[in-house]
Each structure stands twice: as structure tokens, then as C-alpha cells.
N, C-alpha and C positions, 0 to 999 in steps of 0.2 A: 259330626263327632270326630271324623278323621282329621279334619282341618284343625279342630281344637287340640287334638292329640299332637299334631305336628307342631303347632305353635308352642305347646307346652314343652315338647322335646327341644325346640329351638331355644326356649328360655333357659332350660336346664344346661344345654351345651354352651350357649353363647354368653350368658349373663349370670353367672353364679353369684357374683357380688351383689347384683341388684336384687336377686331373690332373697338374700339375707335381709334386705331392707324392707321387703314387703311384709305386710301383716297377713297372717292366714285368715281367710274369710270362711266363717262357719255358716253354711247355707242352711236355712230352716227346712225341716223335713217333717211331714205328718202323714200318717196312714189313714186311708179311708175305712171308716168303721162299717159303712153300708156296703153290701154286696150289690153289684150291678151286673147286668147282662153283658155278654161279649160285644154286642153291637154298640151299646152305650159306652163301653170301655174304649172302643176304637174311636168313637166320636170325641171323647174326652182327650185321648192321646193326640188326635189331629189338632184340636183346639189348643192344647198345651204347646204343640210344635209351633203353631202360628204365634203364640204369645212369646215363646223363646226367641223366634226370629225377630219379632218386633223389638224385643228387649235388647238383643245384640245390636240391632240397627241404632236404637236410641243410645246405647252405650258408646258406639263408634262416633256418632254425632257429638256426644258429650265430650269425648276425647279431643275431637277436632276443635270444638268451641273452646275447650280449656287451652288447647295449644295456641289458638289465635289470641286469646286473652293474654296468655303468657308472652306471646310475641309482642303485643302492644306494650306490656310492662318492660320487656327487654329494650324495645325501641325507645321508650321514654327514658330508660335508664342510660342509654348510650346516645341520647339526643345531642349531647354536647359535641360528640365526636363526628356524627354523621350528618345531622340534619340542620345544624345551625347555619351552615354556609353552603347548602346544596341548592342548586338551581335546576328546576325541572321544567321542560317545555316539550310537549309532544312525547316522543319516545326517547328523547335525549336527556341525559342526566349528568350534570356537571357539579363538581364540588370545589370549594376554595377554602384553604386552611392556611393558618399562619405557620411559617417555617421558623422565623426568628423575629423578635422585637429588636429593632435596629439600635445599635449602640451609638449611632451618630445623632440621635434625637437632639434637636435644638442647636445642632452644629452644621447641618447640611440642608440646603434648600434646593431640591432638584429642579425647581423652576428656572433657576439661573445657570444651570450647569449642562455641559455635554456629558452624557453617561454612556458607558459601554460595559456590558456584562459578559463574562466568559460563559460558554455553554457548559452543561453538565455540572451545575452547582459550583461554578468558578467564581473568582473574585470580581470586584466591581471597581472600575476606574472612572474618576470624574475630573473634569477640568472646566474652567470658566468658559462660558459660551461667548465668543467674540461678537456674535450677532445681537446680543442683548446688553443693554446699558445697565451695569451694576456697579455699585460703589466698591472700590478696591483699596486696600491699605498697603499694597506692595508695588513693586515696579511693574512695568508693562509686560515683562516676560511671565508666561503662565506657569502655574504649579499644578502638576498632576498628582492627585491623591489616589492611592490604591487602598481599598477597603476589603475586608473579608465579607462573605455573604451575610454575616451577622452584624455588619456595620462597624467592626473594629478596624481602626486605622493600622495598616500594615507598613506603609512607606509613602514617601513623597519624592517626586522627581522635580527638581528645580530646572525648568527647561532653559537652555542657553542656546539652542539652535535657531533655525529659521521658523517661519510661520507654520503652525500645525494645521493641516487640512482635516485630518481625521485620526482618531485613535480607535483601535480595534484589537480584540484578543484573538490569538491563534488557537488551534485545537490542543496545542501543548501548553497553553496558558502563558504565552509570551505576549506582552503588550507591545503592539506595533504602533509606532508613532510615524505617521506619513506626513512629510513636509511638502510644501508647494514646489520645491526644487526637484522633487522626485526621489529624494533619499528616504529610506525606510530604516528606522532604528528599532531594535528589539530589546525589551527589558523583561526581567523576571518579576515575580509578584512582590519582591522586596526592593524593587527599583534599581537593581544592578544591571548595568549595561551588558548585553550579550554579544550582539553583532549588528551589522548594517549592510545594506545593499542599495543599488540605484535602479530606478525604473527606466533607464535609457537616456540617451542624449536628447531626443526630441522632448521627452517629458521634462527634462532639466531646463531646456531652453524656453519651452512654451508655458511652463508652470502647470501645476495640478490644481484643479478646483474641487475634486471630489474623489473619494476612494471607498472601496468596500472589500471586506474579506468574505470568503465562502469556503465551506468544507469540501475537500476533494478526497479521492481514494488514496492519495499519497500524503495527505496532511492538510495544509491550509493554503488556499490560493488568494491572490490579490488582484483586483481590477482597479485601475485609476482612469480618471477622465481629465483631459487637458483643456486648456483655454480655447484651443481650436477644435474642440469637441471630437477628439479622437480617443479611443479606448485602447489601453495596453494591459496585458494580463501576464501574471506569473502563476503557473499552476501549482507550484510548490515553493514556498519561501525558503526552504532548506536548500534548494537548487534553483536559484532564480534565473530562469530562461525566459526572456521577455519576448512576447509576441504581440503584434498589432492587429486589432480588429479592422475590418473594412470600414470605410467612411460611411456615415449616415447620409442617405440621399436627401435631396430637397434643399430648402432654404437653410443657410448656415446659422441656425439659432440653437440656443442651449436646450438640451433635453429637459422636459418637465419632470421626469423621474426615470429611473432605470434600476435594474437588478441583474445580478449574475446567477447563472444556474449551471451546475456541473452534473451532467447526465450519467446514466448507466454505461454509456459508450466511452466514458472518460474524456469527453469533449466538453469544453467550457463555452457557453454561449451567453450573450448579453441581450436582455430584453430592454428596449429603449422606447420611451414614449416622447414624441414631439407633438405637443398639443393633442389632437385626436388620433394621430397616426401612431401605430406600433410597429417596430422593426425588430427582427430577430437576427442578431449578428453572429456569424460563425467564422472564427479565424482559421480553422483547419481547411475550409474550402474557400475562404475569402468570399463568402456569399452573404448577401443581405436579402432577407425575405420579409416582405411587408404583410402584416397580419391585420385582419379586420374583425374584432370581436363584435358579437351582436349585442349592442347596448341599446335597449329600447328607449331609455330616458334621454332627453336632450342634454348634451353637454358640450363644452368647448375644449376641454383638455382633460387628460388623465394626470392626476397629481401624485399618485402613490401606486407602487407595485410590490406585491409580496409573493414569494415562492414558498410552497409548503416544504417541511423538512424531508419528505419523501421525494421531492423534486418532480412530482407528477401534476400538481395543481398550482394555479396562479390566481391571485385576487387582485382586482384593479379598483381604484377609488377615483371617481370623476370629480370635477369641480362642482358638480351639482349635488354632491353627497350621496351618490349611488355607488354601491359596491357590486361588482361583477365577479363571479367565481366560475372558473372553467378549467379545462385541461391546459397544460403548459404550452401546447402547440396551437391553442386558441381555436381548435376545430370543434370542441364541444363546450356547450354552456350548461352549467349545472343550476345556477340560480342568479337572480338579480334582485338586490334589495335596496330600497330607498331608506338610508339611515336617518334622513331628516336631521342631520347634525347642524346646529347653528354655530358651534365652535370650530375653529380650524383644527384639522387633524394633526396630532403629534406623531403618531406611529400607526402603521398598518402591518400587522404581523399575524402569524398563524399560531393557533393553540393546538399543538400536535399537528395532525393532518386532517382533523375533523371539523375545525371551526376557524373562522377569521375573527380577529379582535381589532377593533378600531379604538385607539387610545386618544381620547379628547382631553387628556390632562388628568382630571379627577374623575372622569367618567369613562367606563369601558363598555363598548357595544360588542356583544358576542354574537356572531352570525355564523350559521352553518349552511352547507348546501341543501340540507333538508328543511330549511326555513324555520328551524327551531332556535329562536333568538331570545336573548334577555339582556338586561343592562345591569352593570355593577357600579355602584356609587362608592367612591373611595374618599378617605379623609383628607387627602392632599394630592398634589401633583405626583404623577407616577411615571415610571419607566418600565416597559415590559420587555422581556427577553424570551423569544420562542425556544422551546425545547422539543425533543423528539416525541415526548409524551404529554406535553402540557405547556404551561406558560408561567414564567416567574414574574411576579409583580413587585416592583421595588417602589416604596413610597418613603416619605420623610420619617415615618415612624415604624414601618413594618416591612418584612419580606414575606410575601405570600406566594402560594402556588395554586394555579387553577388548572384543572384537568377534567377530562371526561371520566366519570366513574367507570372503572373496568367492569366487564360483564359479570365475572364471578361475584364481585362486591354488590352489584345491582341485584343479582339473583338472591343473595343472602339477606341483604338489609332492606330490600323493598318492602313497603308496608303491605302486610297480608300475604307475604311470599310463602308459597308451599314448595319451594325448590328443595331438593335433597340436602343441599348445604345449609339452608335455613333451619330445617328440621333437626339436622345433626347439631347445629349450634345450640338449639333449644334443649336437645337431649343432654349436651354437655353441661349446660347451665343447671338443669335439674339434677344431674349426677353430682355436681359440686354441692348441691343442697342435700345430697343423700336421699333424694326422693325417688319413689318407685315409678314415677311418671317417666323417668329417663328410659326405662325399658319399653314403655309404650311408644315413645317417639322413635326408638331404634327399630321397633317392629314396623313402623310406618315406612321406613326407607331401607328395609333390609335387602330389597332387590336392587336398590340404587345406592348402596352404601359406598361403593368404590367411587362413583361420580361425586358423592357428597364429600368424601375425604379430599379428592383432588380440588374441588371447588374451594374448600376451606384453606388448603395450602396455598393456592393461587391468590385467594383474597388476602391472606396474611401478608404476602409479599407486596401487595398494592397499598397496604395501610401504613400510615405514618406514626400513629400513636402506639407505643410498645404495649399498653394495656390491651388494646384491641388485637394486636398481633398475638399476644399470649392467649386471649380468649379463642381465637380462631385455630391456633395450633393445638390447644387443648382439645377442641372439638375434633380436629383431624386425628389426634392421637387416640381419642376414644373410639372413633370409627375404625381406625386402622387395627385396633386390638381385636376386632371381630372378623377381620379379613385375612389374618395371618399373612401369607406371602402374595396376596393378590395385588397389593400396591407396593411398588418399589420403595424400599426404605430410603434409598438415596434421594428420592424426591423430597421426603420430609426432612431428612437430616441436612440436605443441601440448602433448603429454604431456611432452616433453623440457623445454620452457620451464616448465611448471607445476611439475615436480619440482625444477628448479633453484630456483625461487622458494620452494617449500615447505621444501626443505632449508635454505635460507638463514634463513627466519623461524623455523624450529624450533630454531635455535641457542639455547642456554640463556641467552645474554645478551639476546636479543630475546624468547625464551620465548613463542612463538605456535604451539603444537603443533596445527596444523590437519591433518586428514586430507584426502584428495583429495575425498571426498564433501562434507565441510564447506566446502572451498574452492569447490566448484561451487555450493553454496547461497549463499555470501557473494558470490561474484563478484569481479572485479578491483577494482571500486570499494569494495566492502565490506572487502577486505583492506587497501586503501590507507587507509580510514577508521581501521582498527584500528592501523595503524602510526603514523598521525598522532596518535591518542590517546595512544600510548606515546612520542611525541616522537622516533620513529625516522625523522627526516626524510631522512637520508642514504640509507638502504636504500630508502625510499619513492621517492626520485628515481631511484635505480638501476633499480628495478622499472619505473617509468614509461618510462625510456629503453629498457629491455630489451623491454617489451611494446609500445612505440610508442603509448602511450595518447594520447587526444585532449586538446586544451588545457583543455577544461572539467573533465576529471577527472585530468589529468596533472600535469606538472612545475609549471606556473604556480600551480595550486591548492596544491600542497605548499609552494612557496616563500611563497605568501601566508599559509598557516597558520604557517609558521616565523616570518615577520615579525610576525604578531600575537602569537605566543608571546614573541618578543624584546621587543616593546613592553610586554607585560604584566609580564614579569619583569625588564625592564631599567630600570624606573622607580627613580629615586634613585641609580642607579649611573652613568648617563651623561646629559649634558644633551641637549636636543632636537636641536641641530645635529649632535652627534656620533652620536646614535642614527640620525638620518635618513641621514647619510652612510654609516654602517656598513650599513644596510639597502640603500641604493641601490648600494653597492659589491658587495654579494652578489647582488642581483637584476638589476642593470643597468638602464639607462634606456631601452634599446630593446627590452626584453623584453615579453612579453605578460602579465606579472603585473599584477593589478588593484591599483594603488596606492590607489584610492578605497576598496577594502575594508579595506586596512591603515589608511588615514586614519580610517575609521569606528571601528576598534578604538581608535585613539588618542583619538578624541572620547569614546568610552565610558570610557576611563581618565582623562578630563579633562585631556588633553594637547593643547590647541588649537594651541599654537605648533608642536608636532611634526606635527600633522595638516596645518597650512598648508604646512609645509616639504615634507611627503611629497607633497602634491598638485602641487608643482612638477614631480614626476617622472611624473605621470599624463599619458599622451599622448592619452587620449580625453576630449575637451572635454565630451561629454554626461555623463560620470561626474564630471568635475572641477568644473564650474560649480555644480551644486546644492549640493555640499559647501562650496564657498567662500561661497556665499550663506548657508548654514546657520551658518557661522563668522563672518558679518558682514563679509566681505571683498568688498563690492559693487564698488568700483573695479577690483580685481584680476579679479573675475568678468567685468565688462564688457570689460576688455581681452582676456581669454582668449576671450570670445565673438566679439569683432571679429576676432581672429586666426583663429578657426575658420572664419569666413565663413558660418556657419549662421544665417539670419534667425530661425529659431525660437528658438535659444538667446539671441539678442539681445532678441527680444520678451520672453522669459521673464525676463531680467535687468531689462528696463525696467519690467515690471509690478511686480516685487518692489521695485525702487528707488522707484517712484512711491508705493508704500504706506508705505515706511519713511522716505523723505527728505522734507524740506520742499521747497516749490515752488522757492525760490531755489537751494537746494543741488542739486536735481535738474537744473535747467537749466544750472547752472554745470558739472555733471559731464559731461553729454552734449554740451555745445557743442564739446568738444575732438574729437569724432568726427563728421564730416559724414555718414557713412553711417548712423550711429545717429540723427542728426537726421531724415534722410529716412524711415527706418523708423518713427520715433516719430510723424511726421505721418500715415503710413499707418495706424499703430495707432490713432491718435486718430479716424480716419475709421471704424474698425471697432468700437472699444470706447469707452464713455464714460470719458474720461480727465480731464475737467475743463476743457479748452480747445478743445473741438470747435467751439463757436460761432464763435470767432475764425477758426479754420481754414476753416470753411464760408463765412464772409463774404468772406475773401480769395479764395476760389475761385468765388464767386457760385453756390454750390450751393444753390439755393432749396428744392429738394425735400428735401434733408437738413436744411436749417434748419427747414422746416415740421415734419418728423418730430420733430426735437429739441424744437420748441415744444409739440407735442402731448404728448410724454413729460413735459416740464417742467410742463405744465398739471395732470397728474394727481399731481404731487408737491406742488403748491400746496395750502396749507391753507385759504385764503380763497376764496370763490366769485368775488369780483371779480377776483382775480389769475388764476384759472382761465379766466374768460371773456375776459379781456384776452389771455391767451396763445393761446386758441383763435381769437380774432379775428385775431391776428398770423399764426397758422398758415394761416387762410383766405387772407390776402393773399399769403403766401409760396407757397401752392399755385397761386394765380392767376398769380404771376410765373413759376412753373415750368410753367405751362400744364397743370396736372394737375386738370382740371375735375371729374372724378369724386371725387377725394380732397377737393377744395374743397367740393363739394356735400355730401358725407358729414360733413365737419367743421361745415358750417353747420347741418345737421340736428342734430348733437350739441349745438351751441351753443344751438339753439332748444329742444331737449329739456331741456337743463340749466336754462334760464330757467323753463320750464313746471313742472319738478320742484321748483324753488325756491318757486314760488307754492303748489303742492300741499302742500309741507312745512309752510309757515306756515298753510295753510288746514286741513289735516287733523291737524296736530300729531304726525305720525309721520315717520321718516326715509324720504325718497323719492329723494334725490340719489344718483347713481352706480348706480341700478338700470337695467335695460334697458328698452326701449320695450315689450316684451311684458309685463314685470312691472308696468310703470306702467298698462297697459291692464287687466290682471287686478285691480289695486288698485281701479280705477274701477268695474269690474264687480262686485267684492265689495261695494262701497259703493252699488251700484245707481244710480250716477250716469250715466244713459243719455246725457244731453245732452253731458257732458264726453267720454264715450267716443266718441260720434259725431264730435265736433270733432277729437279726437286722430286718429281714423281718417282724416278728411279732410286734416288738416294733414300727416300723415306718409305718406299714400297706402298705408295698410295693405292688402295683398291680401285678397280675400274668403275664400280658403281658410284663411289664417292667422287671420283674425278668427273664423271658425267654430270652429277648433281651440281658440282661447283661450276662447270662450264655453262650449264643451262641457266643457273641463277645469275652468273656474272654477265653473260651476253644480254640477258633481259635487262639487267641494271643499267648497262651502258647503251642499250637500245640498238645493239648490233644484231638486227633480225636476219640479215643475210647470213651471218656466221652461224646463227642458231639453226636456220634452215639447212645450211651446209652440214652442220653436225648431225641433223636428223637423217640426212641422206647417206652419211658416211657408212653406217651399217645399222643393223637392228639395235634399237636402244636397249641397253641392259636394265634401264629403270622404267621402261615403258614410255608412252607418249603423253600420259596424263600430266606430268610435271611441265611439259612444253605448253600445254593448254593453260595450266595454272599460272605460269609466269606471264603469258601473254595477257590473260585476263587481269592479272594483278596490276599491269601497267596499261590497262584499258585499250588493248590492241586486239579487238575482236576479229578484224580481218586476218591478222596473222594467226590467230587461234584457229580459224576455220581450216587452215592448212593441215592441222594435226588432228582435228576432230574425227575424220574418217579412220585414223589409225588407233584411236582409243579402243581399249578392250570392250568387247561387245556388251558385257554386263554392266559397263559403266557409261556407255555411249549416251543413253537418254539423260542421265544425271548431268553429264558435261555439256550436252546441248542446252539443257535448261539453265545450267550455270552461265553459259554464254548468252542467255536470253534469246535463243533461237527456238522459240516454242513451236513454230509450225513444223520445222524439221524434226524436232523431238517427238511431236505428235504423230508424224508420218511413220517414223521408225516404230513407235509403239503400236500403231495401227497395222503395220506390216507384220509385226510379231503377234498380232491379235492379243495384246496385253491390255486388258481394260483397266487393271490396277495402275499401270504406268500412265495411261491416259488421264486417269483421275489425279495422279501425282502432278502431271504437267499442268492440268487445269488449275490445281490449287496454287501453283506458283505463278500463274499469269492471270489472276483474277481481275486485275485492272485493265487488261487488254481484252476489250469486248469482242473484237473480231476473232481473236484466237480462241476465246472461250466458246463462241458459237460454232466455230469449225470443229473444235474438240467434241462438243456436244453431238454434232452430226456424226462424227466418227464413232462415238460411243453408241449412238443409236444404230448405226450400221452393224456394229459387232453384236448388239443385243438382238437384232432382227435380220439375220443374214439372208433369209429367204425373201423377205420383202425388198431388200436392196437389189437382189438378183432379178426379181420380177420387174423392178423399175428399169433395170438395164435392158 
């Protein structure tokens, strides 16, 4: 009874609307007319209890049976959406649905063409296959046709270059045309040339025979194979840095197949098959590893390789029609399947990362590591494109998508499913009918209602048909209304927004057939980029408004791209004034659109007048002024800088004008702006601008005048001019009462005169060298008298003089003079410099003279530095310094005898009693 009361209260609290739909049940009641004894009454009550229990059990079974019947009705009702093209095998469930009916019907025959399809719902490019004999009505040069995913012709490229080896799409939807001479040209989806690059000199000379693109962490990579069977790779076509893979060992024959793989470590490797042998090439380590997959069936060669989108799995196809699936390093084998295909394979690709598809033209064999396999028969020759979550199938008449049914969808729509999501969908269906059964279904999953709501939301994202999406979202909304705040509303609202966007861009006019998983991989910005590439500016703006995107990625960016497109394609149709007015009318003058970016595009198109006019609408002076200066509009730039009130911008304009204008024109221009004049004077005090001397004289800035005189002296070519300027600097320093600077300048003037005499006396350049270098010159010439005079004149400290003598004697190899110096008196700089200079010039014998005089705490270090390990060890042993012994040992690890000797000394220190006992 308590449970019934609890259920009743649950109904009252949770489902008031459904209670209104229920009809009140009047249960029959009758009184017993006969009196019975108490014992008989107890027996009757017990029997009635059993009957009530049985009745409740029957009622529950009836509800379940009614639910299952309703589920069968629902499944039959939505059979068109779910089960027409569903392929079940074992525990795997795959579905194939039509994305578009191709607009190229009766115009394109894929059997005679090379086809390349861009990933994530991208465009399709086709070109005549040179390997097949087909009748043509044009010249020998091929024509590349670019179609939308719905089969609408977007553009054509009349090829005029060399022989095309391959055409492939990049991740940014640029069509890469790889020629046999190694040149790679990029085109957008409208056939407009973008840029080009070369694959290196060797590829140009040896010619390319094959090429493949592959996704990387930085964009799109490209690998090419030359006629001498060498591979070259570019990891990012935006920054083409060419690297060569190591050569394939063995007989110099062409690889039977190969594939590129970019791992999580951001390293690109190439898997190459030469007949039965497989090699893994790694350019980073210049290493070739031979792999031997365990293929049990007999075969002569491997003819196809496919790498899964996740990069963890590899599929191989042998010439015997056997497909091997294993890990990318070939250490693990997951399965091996004999496809028994009689037709030659066209493609071997992955469907997501869960199955391998063998394309035989009009037949697709779908194989998985779990051995859950099935076959698809198509109406014509097909081309398949692997995606991260499935497989795009392009035929002459249709564009279809094959994918594994996601788990939430399996749970909801599986026949006879009793999952929470399935029951919630049925409850929603009954609720739409205003049936009281909806309450009973809600009661069945009241403890799993949160799970049911999440299942329905996730399943809605995985569905393609809007009607099915609505059905699942209605069910999620119904369940969410009973959970209050237990389910995050952002999950439901976010899915609702994404599905509205995806359904909009899937329209055949836009033709961007993204799945939910592909959208998550691209992100909002990636989707916006693709719409901009397709020139779908209107829907891009609507999406920005709908998602409330930031300014950097939102509406201002879309409008900027539209304006750049307008400039590029409006040339010759409108004059600069009309075009600028049309752009400003659309964008507005107070908007956050970057007019400077639009002006840059006008400059690229050589429309300088248009760029100047557009810059009038730019409200950011920091973006406006550099472009005005670039266009040669210095007066206008100066006026804009003054209006902005930014001193840095005014300084910037002044510096540019000073470099480009004559002196008269410069002063005539800035005299109209008093604030600019004041800032220019301040700038002259900071930077050498040509009139500093006059400004300093007017302000009696003697210190600055002296500094300017010193700088000018070193620009003077003649010695007399330099001396005169330095003399002037001394006077100016005296006037500024800078005695130290005046004294230093006098010393420099004195040194300059002495160096001039030495230059004429010795016949070698001496001027402009330092005092130290002048003293070393005299020491090298052994001119002791002049050296002593210089020391007295310039008051050279004793320590510096000793340093100069030690280094100079070592440089000229005068070891006797160096020893004489060491005996003269106690060295004020110590004896370590003596050892250092001896070792610097590889004179260990001479260094040994000074090692005993080195400071005690540095002696071991210097003995080791001289590679006298035995002596260093003995000193450490005498000091009983085990740490020092270990230090010496670490520095002489290559000297086995020294290491053994040190080990024995360490042992003696560790066990002193034992060593004394041995004695």
C-alpha cells in the first residue's frame, strides 16, 4: 500500500498534465451480507491479497507488452529513416543514408576520372585519368572540375602547366596540384590560384611519380615519391620545409604501395611495401625498420595500405585478395580476412576507425577487426572518402554516408530495446497523442530518467533527418521537465543550436554535409572559415549572431572578408569612390570592422586611391596611420596622429617624415602644429635628428653638448678633427662640472696622441685600440721602458698589469719571462692564472711549475684540469677527502688505471682499521 501511495504522490507531483488526461476509474464495491467467523475472514483476506498481487503482476506485464507493441509500431513508422539501409552483423550495426542526389547525373562518369574529395564534407575535384583510354573533345591539356558535395559545378581549371601526378585537398580546402617536376600549385574551391612551392632540386631533376597528402597537427603535409624511389616530405604546406626520408634497402624497384602516417609525437613516417616486404621510414632519425606482419595466406606482394583516421591501425591488401588488420607498428594482428574478390581493388580505406572498406568499383566490402563483415552493392562505379566517423560514398548518381550507428542510437532504436532512452521516446510519442500511457512509461524509467535524457540528446546529434532529431529532442525535453536542475540545460540548448546550424549548412545550396562529430572536430571557427571560403557570408553572419561569437571570430571578421572579396572582384566595374561608399554603407562607420585590413587588400590589388578612401573610415589611429605612411600620405598621417593625441604616433610620423622629406619641407610641414614642434624638440633630445647641437646650445645643456662632441669625434676621419672635438668635449664637461667625465676624456685625448706616435714609430695600426691592448703591444715588442712610462702616465693598477703580463708572455710563448715574473715577488693575482695560460697553450710541463703554488682549496681542481689525476688523488687522500676522490674519479673515467687506484684509496679511507692491519 505504501508503494502505491508513493507512486500516487509521484504522479501528482511530477505529472499533473497527464493526470488531467486520465479517466477516473470507478472500482466496483460490494458488501458481504453473510456474517462469517474471524478465522474465515482472515482466510478470505489472505486469498484476496494473493489475488491483488497476481492482478498487479498481470497489469505490469500488460503494460510491458503494450509498450513492446507500441515500439514495433514506432519502428515500422520510422522504418524509412533507420532500417532501410542498416546493415547488422554480429554485434556491429552500420547504416548508410543518402546525403545528396548528385546534380551531375548523366554528366560525370567516375569510371574514367581521377577523383579527390576534401575531408569533413568538403568539395569534390575530378580530372581525366591519363591511365585510361577515353574519348576527348578538347586538347591534350586536362581540365580540372570542382564540384560541391551535392554535385553542383563550382569551377573549372584549364590546366596549362606540366604533367599532373596527383590532385589532393588540404585541410583548409585548397586543391593541391602536384606536377612531375616537383612544383605544387594551390587553388581555392572556385579555381583561383593561391600560391605554389617546390619540393626541392632532386625532385625537380628526377621527376615525381606519386604524391599523397596527410593531416598533421599544424595543417596538411605532403609526401612525394621520385623516379629513383626516394621519398620527400613537407609537414606543413604553409611553411614548406623539405626533408628526405632514408633510402629503401634492397633491390631498386618501385614500391607496390605506400602510405604516410603522422603520429602523436608529431613525426611523419612512411609505410612502404616492396612486394612482400614492408619498411617503416623515419626521416627524423634517418632510420629504416623492416616489418613482418603475420599473414597466414600465401601472397606475392602487398598492393594496398590504409591507415586509420586515429593513426593507430593499419590495413593491408595482398595480391591474393587477403586483408590484414593490425597495429600501425605491425606488432599486433587483429584479424585476417580472405575477401575472395575477383575484381581488382580500386581503393582500400577505413570507415572511421572501426572497419575497413574495400572498394571494387560498384561493390564495397566492409570488414572489421571483429570479423563482422557485409557487402554493399552500388548502382555505379564509386569513389569513397574516409572520414573521422564514417565513409563518404560518391557515385554517378548519389552522395551517401556509411557509418557505424552510435551507441545511443543503437540503444534507442534497436528492436525490442528496453533502454531508458527507448522508453522515454515512447513516452514522448504517447504524450503527443495525449494518452495516459505516457505516465506509465515515465514511471518505468523514473530512476533512470537522467540517463534517458542524455541518451536522447546524444542520439539527436547523431541523426541526419530533422524529423528524427525533433522526435528525440522532444523526448529529451519531456524527460528534462521531470528532473528540474539535475540535467545541465546547456547540454540540451547546445545540441539544439548545433543541430539548427548543421541542418542549415547541409542544405544542397550550401552543400556542407557535416556530421556532429566532424563539427566538433572543426569547431565554430572552422565552420565559419568554410562558409567564408564558399562565399556564404549571409549565413555566416546569421550563425555568428545565433552563437553570439566574439568580435575576433564573429561578424566583423565575416564583413571584412566580404569587403576584401568585393574589392577583388569589383575592380573595373566600379570606381574607387563608389566602391568605398558601397563598402562603408554595408559595414557602417561606427562598426568594429577593421577597415585597415580591407585597405591592405586594396593595396595588394594596386588600388591605392581606394585604400586611402577606405582608411578615412578606420576609427583606430594605430591601424590607420602606418598604412597612410605606406601610401605616401605623410601630411594626412600627421593630421590623424595629432587628432588621436597619441605622442607615440606623432613620434612615429616625425621619424618617417624626417627620413623622406627635405629639411625645408619638413620644417614647413610641422610648423603648422605647435604640439608637434614641442614633441620634435623632445625627440631631438632623445635621438640624433640633425639639429641637436642648436637645441642644446639654446638650453645651455653642456653635458649633452659634450656627449654629442664625443660621439662626433668618433665619426671624424682625421685625427686633428677628432682631437679638436675631444678638446671641446673636455671644456664642455668642465662647464657642466662633470669632473670625472672631463678627466676620462682628457685621458682618452692623451692616449690618442701617444697611439698616433706609436703608429708612425711601429708602422702598424694602433689608434682606436684600448689602453690594455696598447700595453700588450708594447710588451710583445719587449719595450719595457715605454711600458713603464705608460703605466705611470695612466696609473694602471698592479693587478691589471700582472694580468696583462701573464697573458702576453703566454701568447708569445716566452715561458722563461713568465717564470721570472712568478719569482719576482708574490703574485697579487695568485698563481691560478699562470696555470690557466699554460694549459690554454697546451704546456702542461710549464703548468706543473705553478701547481704547487695554487691556493690549497683550488689545488685538486687545477691538478684535475691539468689531467694529473694521480697527483690530484694523492692530495685528496692526504686530506682524507672522499668527496674530492669521487670528483677526481668522475673526471678520469676513461683512464682505467687511475680509476682503480682511486677506488683503492677510497676503500682505504672507508676501512682505515683494515688498511692499518694489512700494514
